[in-house]
C-alpha positions as CSV (number, residue, x, y, z in Angstrom):
1,M,0.0,0.0,0.0
2,N,2.8,2.4,0.8
3,D,4.2,1.7,-2.7
4,I,0.8,2.5,-4.2
5,H,0.5,5.7,-2.2
6,Q,4.1,6.8,-3.1
7,G,3.4,6.1,-6.8
8,A,0.2,8.1,-6.6
9,S,2.0,10.9,-4.9
10,A,4.7,10.9,-7.5
11,V,2.1,11.0,-10.3
12,S,0.2,13.8,-8.6
13,M,3.4,15.8,-8.1
14,T,4.4,15.6,-11.7
15,P,2.1,18.3,-13.1
16,R,3.1,20.7,-10.3
17,K,6.8,20.1,-11.0
18,A,6.3,20.6,-14.7
19,S,4.4,23.8,-14.1
20,K,7.3,25.3,-12.3
21,E,9.5,24.8,-15.4
22,V,7.2,27.0,-17.5
23,M,8.0,30.7,-17.2
24,P,4.9,32.7,-16.3
25,L,3.8,35.8,-18.1
26,T,5.3,38.1,-15.6
27,G,8.7,36.4,-16.1
28,H,8.5,37.0,-19.9
29,L,7.6,40.6,-19.3
30,R,10.5,41.0,-16.9
31,E,12.9,39.5,-19.4
32,L,11.5,41.7,-22.1
33,R,12.0,44.8,-19.9
34,N,15.6,43.8,-19.1
35,R,16.5,43.1,-22.7
36,L,14.9,46.4,-23.9
37,A,16.9,48.3,-21.2
38,I,20.2,46.7,-22.4
39,S,19.3,47.6,-26.0
40,I,18.4,51.2,-25.1
41,L,21.6,51.7,-23.1
42,A,23.7,50.3,-26.0
43,L,21.9,52.6,-28.4
44,A,22.5,55.6,-26.2
45,A,26.2,54.8,-25.8
46,A,26.6,54.2,-29.6
47,T,24.7,57.5,-30.2
48,V,27.3,59.4,-28.1
49,A,30.1,57.8,-30.1
50,G,28.2,58.8,-33.3
51,W,28.1,62.4,-32.1
52,L,31.8,62.4,-31.7
53,I,32.4,61.5,-35.3
54,H,29.3,63.1,-36.9
55,D,31.4,65.8,-38.7
56,R,33.4,63.1,-40.5
57,L,30.2,61.2,-41.3
58,L,28.6,64.4,-42.7
59,Q,31.5,64.8,-45.1
60,L,31.1,61.3,-46.4
61,L,27.3,61.7,-46.8
62,T,27.3,65.1,-48.5
63,G,30.1,64.3,-50.9
64,P,27.8,63.2,-53.7
65,A,26.0,66.5,-53.8
66,C,29.1,68.8,-53.2
67,T,31.1,67.2,-56.1
68,L,28.5,68.2,-58.7
69,T,30.2,70.8,-61.0
70,H,27.4,71.7,-63.4
71,V,25.0,73.2,-60.7
72,H,25.5,76.0,-58.3
73,G,23.6,76.6,-55.1
74,V,22.5,79.6,-53.0
75,G,24.7,78.6,-50.1
76,R,28.2,80.0,-49.3
77,P,30.8,78.0,-51.1
78,T,33.2,76.2,-48.7
79,K,36.2,74.0,-49.1
80,E,34.1,70.9,-48.3
81,C,31.2,72.0,-50.5
82,P,32.5,74.3,-53.3
83,N,29.3,74.5,-55.2
84,G,27.3,75.8,-52.2
85,L,24.5,73.4,-52.9
86,L,23.7,72.3,-49.4
87,V,22.1,74.7,-46.9
88,N,20.5,74.7,-43.5
89,T,17.2,76.5,-43.2
90,G,16.1,77.6,-39.7
91,L,17.9,78.1,-36.4
92,L,17.4,74.5,-35.2
93,S,18.4,72.8,-38.5
94,P,22.1,72.4,-37.8
95,L,21.4,70.7,-34.4
96,S,18.7,68.6,-36.0
97,L,20.9,67.5,-38.8
98,S,23.8,66.6,-36.5
99,F,21.5,64.7,-34.1
100,K,20.0,62.7,-37.0
101,V,23.5,61.7,-38.2
102,A,24.5,60.7,-34.6
103,V,21.4,58.6,-34.0
104,T,21.7,56.8,-37.3
105,A,25.4,56.0,-36.7
106,G,24.5,54.8,-33.2
107,F,21.7,52.6,-34.4
108,V,24.1,50.9,-36.9
109,M,26.9,50.5,-34.3
110,A,24.5,49.0,-31.8
111,V,23.2,46.4,-34.2
112,P,25.2,43.5,-32.6
113,V,23.8,44.3,-29.1
114,W,20.1,44.8,-29.9
115,S,19.9,42.1,-32.5
116,Y,21.4,39.6,-30.0
117,Q,18.9,40.7,-27.3
118,L,16.1,40.2,-29.8
119,W,17.3,36.7,-30.7
120,A,17.9,35.7,-27.0
121,F,14.3,36.6,-26.2
122,V,12.8,34.7,-29.2
123,A,15.1,31.7,-29.4
124,P,13.8,29.7,-26.3
125,G,10.4,29.4,-28.0
126,L,11.7,28.0,-31.2
127,Y,12.3,24.4,-32.3
128,K,15.9,23.3,-33.0
129,K,15.3,23.4,-36.8
130,E,13.8,26.9,-36.6
131,K,16.8,28.1,-34.5
132,K,19.2,26.7,-37.2
133,Y,17.3,28.5,-40.0
134,G,17.0,31.7,-37.9
135,L,20.8,31.8,-37.3
136,G,21.5,31.1,-41.0
137,F,19.0,33.8,-42.0
138,V,20.7,36.4,-39.8
139,A,24.2,35.4,-40.9
140,A,23.2,35.9,-44.5
141,A,20.9,39.0,-44.0
142,V,23.5,41.2,-42.4
143,P,26.1,41.1,-45.3
144,L,23.3,41.3,-47.9
145,F,21.9,44.5,-46.2
146,C,25.4,46.0,-46.1
147,L,25.9,45.1,-49.7
148,G,22.7,46.8,-50.7
149,G,23.6,49.9,-48.6
150,Y,27.0,50.1,-50.2
151,L,25.4,49.9,-53.6
152,A,23.1,52.7,-52.7
153,Y,26.1,54.8,-51.6
154,V,27.9,54.1,-54.9
155,T,24.9,54.9,-57.2
156,F,23.4,57.7,-55.2
157,P,25.7,60.4,-56.7
158,K,24.5,59.5,-60.2
159,G,20.9,59.8,-59.0
160,V,21.5,63.2,-57.5
161,E,23.3,64.3,-60.6
162,T,20.5,63.1,-62.8
163,L,17.9,65.0,-60.8
164,A,20.0,68.1,-60.5
165,G,20.5,68.1,-64.2
166,F,16.9,69.2,-64.7
167,N,17.6,72.5,-63.0
168,P,17.7,75.3,-65.5
169,E,21.0,77.2,-65.8
170,T,19.3,80.5,-64.9
171,F,18.2,79.1,-61.6
172,S,20.2,78.3,-58.5
173,L,19.5,75.1,-56.5
174,S,19.5,74.6,-52.8
175,L,19.3,71.3,-50.9
176,P,18.3,71.6,-47.2
177,G,20.6,69.4,-45.2
178,D,17.9,67.4,-43.3
179,E,16.0,66.8,-46.5
180,F,19.2,65.6,-48.2
181,L,20.0,63.3,-45.3
182,D,16.5,61.8,-45.3
183,F,16.7,61.3,-49.1
184,F,20.0,59.4,-48.7
185,L,18.9,57.3,-45.8
186,R,15.7,56.3,-47.7
187,A,18.0,55.1,-50.6
188,V,20.2,53.0,-48.3
189,L,17.1,51.5,-46.5
190,V,15.4,50.7,-49.8
191,F,18.5,49.1,-51.3
192,G,19.4,47.2,-48.1
193,L,15.9,45.8,-47.5
194,S,15.4,44.9,-51.2
195,F,18.5,42.7,-51.0
196,E,16.7,40.7,-48.3
197,L,13.8,39.7,-50.6
198,P,15.5,36.6,-52.2
199,L,16.6,35.5,-48.8
200,M,13.0,35.7,-47.5
201,L,11.9,33.4,-50.4
202,L,14.7,31.0,-49.5
203,L,13.6,31.0,-45.9
204,L,10.0,30.2,-46.8
205,N,11.3,27.3,-48.9
206,F,13.4,25.9,-46.1
207,L,10.4,26.1,-43.8
208,G,8.3,24.1,-46.3
209,I,5.9,27.0,-47.1
210,L,7.1,27.7,-50.6
211,S,8.3,25.0,-53.0
212,A,11.1,25.4,-55.6
213,A,8.6,24.1,-58.3
214,T,6.4,27.1,-57.6
215,L,9.4,29.5,-57.8
216,R,10.4,28.0,-61.2
217,R,6.9,28.4,-62.6
218,Q,6.7,32.0,-61.5
219,W,10.3,33.2,-62.1
220,R,9.5,35.4,-65.1
221,T,6.7,37.1,-63.2
222,A,9.0,37.5,-60.2
223,V,11.7,39.2,-62.3
224,F,9.2,41.5,-63.9
225,A,7.8,42.4,-60.4
226,V,11.4,43.2,-59.3
227,F,11.8,45.8,-62.0
228,V,8.5,47.3,-61.3
229,F,9.4,47.4,-57.6
230,A,12.7,49.0,-58.4
231,A,11.1,51.7,-60.5
232,V,8.7,52.6,-57.7
233,A,10.9,52.2,-54.7
234,T,14.1,54.1,-55.8
235,P,14.0,57.6,-54.3
236,T,15.7,59.2,-57.3
237,G,13.5,57.5,-59.9
238,D,16.2,57.7,-62.6
239,P,16.7,54.6,-64.9
240,I,20.3,54.1,-63.9
241,T,19.5,53.7,-60.2
242,M,16.5,51.5,-61.1
243,I,18.6,49.1,-63.1
244,A,21.4,49.2,-60.5
245,L,18.8,48.0,-58.0
246,A,16.8,45.5,-60.2
247,V,19.6,43.6,-61.8
248,P,21.4,42.5,-58.5
249,I,18.0,41.5,-57.0
250,S,17.1,39.5,-60.0
251,L,20.5,37.7,-59.9
252,L,20.0,37.0,-56.2
253,L,16.5,35.7,-56.9
254,L,17.9,33.2,-59.5
255,A,20.6,32.1,-57.0
256,A,17.9,31.6,-54.4
257,L,15.9,29.5,-56.9
258,A,18.9,27.3,-57.5
259,V,19.5,26.8,-53.8
260,A,15.8,26.0,-53.2
261,T,15.9,23.5,-56.0
262,L,18.9,21.7,-54.5
263,H,17.2,21.8,-51.1
264,D,14.0,20.3,-52.3
265,R,15.8,17.5,-54.2
266,A,17.8,16.6,-51.1
267,K,14.7,16.7,-49.0
268,A,12.9,14.4,-51.5
269,R,15.8,11.9,-51.3
270,R,15.7,11.9,-47.5
271,W,11.9,11.4,-47.6
272,A,12.2,8.4,-49.8
273,A,15.1,6.8,-47.8
274,D,14.1,7.4,-44.2
275,L,10.6,7.3,-42.7
276,D,11.7,9.4,-39.7
277,S,12.5,12.3,-42.0
278,R,8.8,12.7,-42.6
279,L,8.2,13.5,-38.9
280,R,7.5,17.0,-37.8
281,D,9.0,18.5,-34.6
282,D,5.8,17.7,-32.7
283,E,5.5,14.0,-33.9
284,V,7.1,10.9,-32.5
285,S,7.8,7.7,-34.3
286,C,5.8,4.5,-33.4
287,L,7.2,1.0,-33.4
288,D,5.2,-2.1,-34.6
289,L,5.1,-4.4,-31.6
290,T,3.3,-7.3,-33.3
291,P,5.0,-10.7,-32.9
292,S,7.0,-11.9,-35.8
293,S,5.6,-15.0,-37.5
294,R,9.1,-16.3,-38.2
295,T,10.8,-16.0,-34.7
296,G,7.9,-15.4,-32.4
297,A,9.7,-12.3,-31.0
298,T,8.5,-8.8,-31.2
299,A,9.4,-7.1,-34.5
300,L,10.4,-3.5,-34.3
301,Q,9.0,-2.2,-37.5
302,P,8.3,1.5,-38.1
303,R,4.8,2.5,-38.7
304,E,3.1,5.7,-39.7
305,P,4.1,8.7,-37.6
306,V,1.8,9.6,-34.7
307,D,1.2,13.2,-33.6
308,A,2.7,13.7,-30.2
309,A,-0.1,16.0,-29.2
310,L,-2.5,13.1,-29.3
């Protein structure tokens, strides 16, 4: 009887013990608060560092406009900007411009901290396969975004030159500093995020949501959509910048299609060779325990997968 009571006590204690292992809502909120605090502190420290070098960053950002020789501005020509094209309008404009540059630089420099805090908060709720795909996505997304931003910086002078070329010779042209900075940041953001589109398609394929066969059937439509998107999304709107954005994305799209095709073929081979590869993360394999007619022993034969939730 004691054994029975002890067994019953152990069974009855199991749910309470398991419930302690599940973090309550207040625990998640507390963890979110701590990780947000760390991210904000890192962003503040990086912004201070950005403020210390914002003059150097402004020279790099305004170079594309100040090197134009066929236009002249209403501003006072300086050594850094001899055509006088860039101006600040209003008493608070210089402070606003410097602060925007410092915050942008701080956001970029703090990427390793806040991105890790975001991943550390989300990762415990993911399956092992989802964690692997998530890490691979981040490892590929960062260089792709940087590549897109660099391409925007390289092609941005040509876009500015094209737009400034419409200015009549009898008119002077002025570019407010904060407007010019917003214009440049939009270009970097559009180029950087656009380079992530093929990676998003590849991630959907690895998760089993989008097949390579569907991508192959729709690749012409996808390339056409890329050119339409580039024509609409580029801030300058000139054909050179549009082609500079659309062609690399199309090449990345075709590369993603090739990787997705190889992945689906490998997945199909594993599916045909191993029954366990058909199981989802929430399924367990089941063994056939029927006696063997030849030996009289229990035969361990795999059967159809059973949902673990049942």
